[in-house]
N, C-alpha and C positions, 0 to 999 in steps of 0.2 A: 363304346359310344364316345365320340369326341366331346370335349368340354364346351366347344363352341356351338353345338347343336341347340336350337331353340327349345325351350321347355314346352312339352305338349300338355295342353290343358283340354282334354277330350270333352266334346259336347255332342249330344245326340239330339236330333230334331225329329220329333214324331207328331202325329196328329190324327184326327178322326172326328167322327160325329159323336157328340156328347148326348147322354140321356136327357139332361136338362142343363140350364145355364147356371144353376146354383152349385153344381158339383163338377168334378173332373172325372166322371165315370164314363167310359166309352160305351156307346150303344152296342157295338159289335166288335169284339177284339180281333176277329178274323179280317176286319176291314181297316184296322189301324194302319196308317201310312207311315212307314219307317223311311224318312227322307234320307238320312245318312248320319255318319259320324264325322265330326270336323275337329281339326287340331287346335282351334282357338275359338273364343267367343265371337269374334268379329265375323268369321266365315259362317259360323252357325247362325248368327243373327241375320245375315244376308239370305241364307237358305230359308230360315223361318219366315222372313218378310215376304219373299217371293211366293212361298206356298200359301201364306195367309192372304195375300192379295188375290191369288187365283180362286180362293174359296170365299171371298167376301160376301157373296150373295146368299150363303147358307149360314144363318145365325148360329146354328148348333155345331158347326165345324170349327174346331180349334186346333192350333199347332202349339207345341211347347218346345223349349230348349231345356234339355236335361243336362246338368253339370256332372258328367260321368267322372271327372277327375275328383270330385268331392266324394263320390261313392267308392272309388278305388283307393283313395288315400284320405280318409276323413280328417286326419290331423294336419293335412297340408296347409290349410289356411292359417292355422295357429303357428305352424313352423315358420312361415314366411314373415309373420308379423313380429316375431321375437328378435 
């Protein structure tokens, strides 16, 4: 892989109807909407915003941005700050 390639900070956008507004427990896991995986936070945020706006009328519907890069390499944030 070339050194000039931009660093991928993978993000996952998912959403679905929650059981209640106090928790992040999905009502039906079979109905969870996997929007996609994105190479950076900015593109994931744009996808999240579009899906969230489409479902604004359902108060129990929530979308989330999951920082996959933090799960894949938990020490990544500490490495970059050193």
